C-alpha positions as CSV (number, residue, x, y, z in Angstrom):
1,M,-32.8,7.3,-15.4
2,D,-30.4,4.7,-13.6
3,M,-26.8,6.3,-13.6
4,Q,-23.7,5.2,-11.8
5,A,-21.6,7.8,-10.3
6,R,-17.9,7.5,-9.5
7,I,-15.7,9.9,-7.3
8,V,-13.0,11.8,-9.1
9,D,-9.5,10.5,-8.2
10,G,-8.0,13.9,-7.5
11,P,-6.1,16.1,-8.1
12,F,-6.9,17.1,-4.3
13,Q,-8.3,20.4,-4.2
14,W,-8.4,21.3,-0.3
15,G,-10.7,23.8,1.3
16,E,-9.3,26.4,3.7
17,G,-9.2,25.7,7.4
18,P,-6.9,25.0,10.2
19,E,-4.3,22.1,10.1
20,P,-5.2,18.6,11.6
21,S,-3.9,17.6,14.8
22,P,-1.0,15.1,15.0
23,A,-1.9,11.5,14.0
24,E,0.7,9.2,15.6
25,N,-2.2,6.7,16.4
26,W,-2.6,6.2,12.6
27,A,-0.7,3.6,10.5
28,F,-1.0,3.0,6.7
29,I,0.4,0.3,4.4
30,A,0.9,2.2,1.1
31,A,2.4,-0.6,-1.3
32,G,2.1,-2.0,-4.8
33,A,0.2,-5.2,-5.7
34,R,1.8,-8.7,-5.2
35,T,4.3,-7.5,-2.6
36,G,3.0,-9.1,0.5
37,S,1.1,-6.0,1.9
38,N,-2.1,-8.0,2.4
39,A,-0.3,-10.5,4.6
40,L,1.4,-7.8,6.5
41,A,-1.9,-5.9,7.3
42,R,-3.3,-9.3,8.6
43,M,-0.3,-9.7,10.8
44,L,-0.2,-6.3,12.1
45,S,-3.8,-6.8,13.0
46,L,-2.9,-9.7,15.2
47,H,-2.0,-7.2,18.0
48,P,-5.1,-6.4,20.0
49,D,-4.2,-2.9,20.1
50,C,-3.7,-2.4,16.1
51,Y,-6.2,-2.5,13.5
52,I,-5.1,-2.1,9.9
53,G,-7.9,-2.3,7.3
54,N,-7.2,-4.6,4.3
55,E,-8.2,-2.7,1.2
56,E,-11.1,-1.2,2.9
57,G,-10.2,2.1,1.2
58,S,-12.4,4.0,3.5
59,T,-9.9,6.6,4.5
60,F,-8.8,7.3,0.8
61,A,-12.5,7.6,-0.3
62,L,-13.2,10.2,2.4
63,M,-10.2,12.1,1.3
64,T,-11.0,11.8,-2.3
65,I,-14.8,12.6,-2.1
66,F,-14.5,15.5,0.3
67,S,-11.6,17.1,-1.1
68,S,-12.5,17.1,-4.8
69,G,-16.2,18.2,-4.5
70,Y,-16.8,16.5,-7.8
71,Y,-18.1,13.4,-9.2
72,A,-18.4,12.0,-12.6
73,I,-21.5,10.3,-14.2
74,I,-20.4,7.3,-16.2
75,G,-21.4,7.5,-19.7
76,Q,-21.6,11.2,-19.6
77,E,-18.8,13.7,-20.4
78,G,-17.5,16.2,-17.9
79,F,-17.9,16.5,-14.0
80,I,-20.8,17.6,-11.9
81,R,-20.1,19.7,-8.9
82,W,-21.8,18.5,-5.8
83,G,-20.5,20.4,-2.9
84,P,-17.6,22.4,-1.2
85,Q,-14.1,21.1,-0.8
86,F,-13.3,20.0,2.8
87,S,-10.4,21.1,4.6
88,P,-7.7,18.4,5.7
89,A,-8.9,18.9,9.3
90,Q,-12.5,18.4,8.3
91,V,-11.8,15.1,6.4
92,R,-9.7,14.0,9.5
93,Q,-12.6,14.3,11.6
94,L,-14.6,12.2,9.3
95,C,-11.9,9.7,9.3
96,E,-12.1,9.8,13.2
97,T,-15.6,8.8,12.9
98,W,-14.8,5.8,10.6
99,R,-12.0,4.9,13.2
100,E,-14.5,4.8,16.0
101,I,-16.9,2.8,14.0
102,C,-14.4,0.2,12.7
103,G,-11.2,0.2,14.7
104,G,-12.7,-1.5,17.8
105,G,-11.0,0.8,20.3
106,A,-7.3,0.0,19.0
107,R,-4.7,2.2,19.8
108,I,-3.3,2.1,16.2
109,V,-5.7,2.3,13.5
110,G,-5.2,2.5,9.6
111,D,-5.7,1.2,6.1
112,K,-3.9,-0.6,3.3
113,Q,-4.4,0.3,-0.3
114,A,-2.0,0.8,-3.2
115,A,-3.3,4.3,-4.0
116,L,-2.1,5.6,-0.7
117,W,1.5,5.4,-1.9
118,C,0.8,7.5,-5.1
119,Y,-0.9,10.1,-2.7
120,R,1.3,9.8,0.3
121,D,1.8,13.6,0.7
122,E,-1.9,14.1,0.9
123,V,-2.2,11.3,3.4
124,R,0.5,13.1,5.4
125,R,-1.4,16.4,5.1
126,V,-4.6,14.7,6.6
127,F,-2.7,12.5,9.0
128,P,0.5,14.4,10.0
129,G,2.8,12.2,11.9
130,C,1.2,9.1,11.0
131,H,3.2,5.9,10.4
132,L,3.7,4.8,6.7
133,V,4.7,1.4,5.9
134,T,5.4,-0.1,2.4
135,T,6.4,-3.6,1.3
136,I,8.7,-4.3,-1.7
137,R,9.5,-7.4,-3.6
138,H,12.0,-8.4,-6.3
139,P,10.6,-6.6,-9.4
140,L,10.9,-9.7,-11.6
141,D,9.0,-11.9,-8.8
142,Q,6.4,-9.2,-8.8
143,L,5.9,-9.0,-12.3
144,A,5.7,-12.8,-12.6
145,S,3.1,-12.8,-9.9
146,A,1.0,-9.8,-11.4
147,C,1.1,-11.9,-14.9
148,A,-0.4,-14.8,-13.0
149,Y,-3.2,-12.9,-11.6
150,N,-4.0,-10.2,-14.1
151,E,-4.7,-11.0,-17.7
152,E,-4.4,-7.3,-18.8
153,I,-0.8,-7.1,-17.6
154,A,0.1,-10.6,-18.9
155,S,-1.1,-9.8,-22.4
156,R,1.3,-6.6,-22.5
157,S,4.3,-6.5,-25.1
158,A,7.7,-6.8,-23.6
159,A,8.0,-3.0,-23.6
160,G,4.9,-2.8,-21.7
161,L,6.1,-5.4,-19.2
162,L,9.3,-3.5,-19.0
163,D,7.4,-0.2,-18.1
164,Y,5.6,-2.3,-15.2
165,V,9.0,-3.4,-13.9
166,C,10.7,0.3,-14.0
167,Y,7.6,1.8,-12.4
168,H,7.8,-0.4,-9.4
169,A,11.5,-0.4,-9.2
170,D,11.4,3.6,-9.1
171,S,8.7,3.3,-6.4
172,F,10.7,1.0,-4.3
173,A,13.8,3.2,-4.6
174,G,11.8,6.1,-3.5
175,A,10.5,4.4,-0.4
176,Q,13.9,3.3,0.6
177,R,15.1,7.0,0.3
178,D,12.4,8.3,2.5
179,E,13.4,7.9,6.2
180,T,9.8,8.4,7.2
181,V,8.6,5.2,5.6
182,A,9.3,1.8,7.1
183,V,10.2,-0.8,4.3
184,V,9.3,-4.4,4.7
185,R,10.5,-6.9,2.1
186,F,8.6,-9.5,0.8
187,E,11.2,-12.1,1.5
188,D,11.4,-11.2,5.1
189,L,7.5,-12.2,5.5
190,A,8.2,-15.7,4.0
191,E,10.0,-17.0,7.0
192,G,8.2,-17.4,10.4
193,N,11.0,-16.0,12.9
194,R,12.0,-13.2,10.4
195,R,8.4,-12.3,10.1
196,A,7.9,-12.0,13.8
197,E,11.0,-9.9,14.1
198,V,9.8,-7.5,11.4
199,V,6.2,-7.1,12.6
200,G,7.5,-6.8,16.1
201,D,9.8,-3.9,15.1
202,L,6.9,-2.3,13.4
203,W,4.7,-2.5,16.5
204,R,7.3,-1.1,18.6
205,G,7.6,1.9,16.1
206,F,3.8,2.5,16.4
207,G,4.5,2.6,20.4
208,L,2.8,-0.7,21.2
209,P,4.0,-3.2,23.8
210,V,5.3,-6.5,22.1
211,T,5.2,-10.0,23.9
212,E,6.8,-13.2,23.1
213,E,3.2,-14.5,22.8
214,L,2.3,-12.0,19.9
215,C,5.7,-12.8,18.2
216,C,4.9,-16.4,18.3
217,R,1.4,-15.7,16.8
218,V,3.0,-13.9,13.8
219,A,5.6,-16.4,13.4
220,A,2.9,-19.0,13.2
221,A,0.6,-17.1,11.1
222,E,-0.3,-18.4,7.6
223,F,1.8,-16.7,4.8
224,D,-0.4,-17.1,1.6
225,A,2.4,-16.9,-1.0
226,P,2.6,-20.1,-2.9
227,P,5.8,-22.4,-2.9
228,G,8.3,-21.1,-5.1
229,A,7.0,-17.5,-4.9
230,I,10.5,-16.2,-4.1
231,G,12.7,-16.7,-7.3
232,R,9.6,-17.6,-9.4
233,W,11.0,-15.3,-12.2
234,R,13.6,-17.7,-13.1
235,T,11.0,-20.0,-14.9
236,D,8.2,-17.4,-15.9
237,A,7.7,-17.0,-19.5
238,H,6.6,-13.3,-19.3
239,V,9.8,-12.4,-17.5
240,A,11.9,-14.3,-20.1
241,R,10.3,-12.1,-22.7
242,V,11.5,-9.0,-21.0
243,L,15.0,-10.4,-20.2
244,A,15.4,-11.6,-23.9
245,A,14.9,-7.9,-25.1
246,Y,16.0,-5.7,-22.2
247,D,18.7,-5.4,-19.6
248,V,17.1,-4.8,-16.3
249,S,20.1,-4.9,-13.9
250,A,19.8,-1.1,-13.1
251,Q,16.2,-1.6,-12.0
252,L,16.9,-4.5,-9.8
253,A,20.0,-2.7,-8.4
254,L,17.6,0.4,-7.5
255,C,15.8,-1.8,-5.1
256,G,18.7,-3.9,-3.7
257,Y,18.5,-7.0,-5.8
258,G,21.0,-8.6,-8.2
259,G,20.1,-10.6,-11.1
260,D,21.1,-14.0,-9.3
261,R,18.5,-13.4,-6.5
């Protein structure tokens, strides 16, 4: 019988073993959708000693598969046990092999995926001391962008759209409170010189040398946000439905945005 399998998304159930070694040579972008994280991953990877996988999900897949020890057969109820849970150090060894295959010898290697933010404590357990970066955006701009690209989100009621705004606003606020997470604003990626400054600071935080030539490459890099991406919420019909029914000023304030921005 032809069956499809999927790996259980946790909760993580680690096996016993020694703790992993420090991971200062790993970096991860853990961010919500439509916040500029794809562009940031590409720009960071312009450095010859930095490779950030863009939605590859390999490291997270290894963490999930080998910590849970279970998989589910689509169309059937329940889970099937397939093997022992690995310890964080053992999963780290698997990730180091992936690094050798995909990293091209770069000093800083990592991945970019939204799920990494939800499970950042587990990421830190496998990669202690790693660099964590997140991108944030005006929550209403993020909502407008999400509705343009995702029909399921666009079809939600005003209350459902408000839930989307609240969830991401809370996530953004949490990122800004966490001193171990580098926060990059979407708006700072849109302008060339500011973009070069932000990416250069991240490279320096990773312990990489930064040259004027590299900064110029970042400043000249293509930023794929469409014209009007900043402030698009003002003319978006989905956002208008939310604002007609709810006051979101508290959510905007959490992220450092005001209603006029």
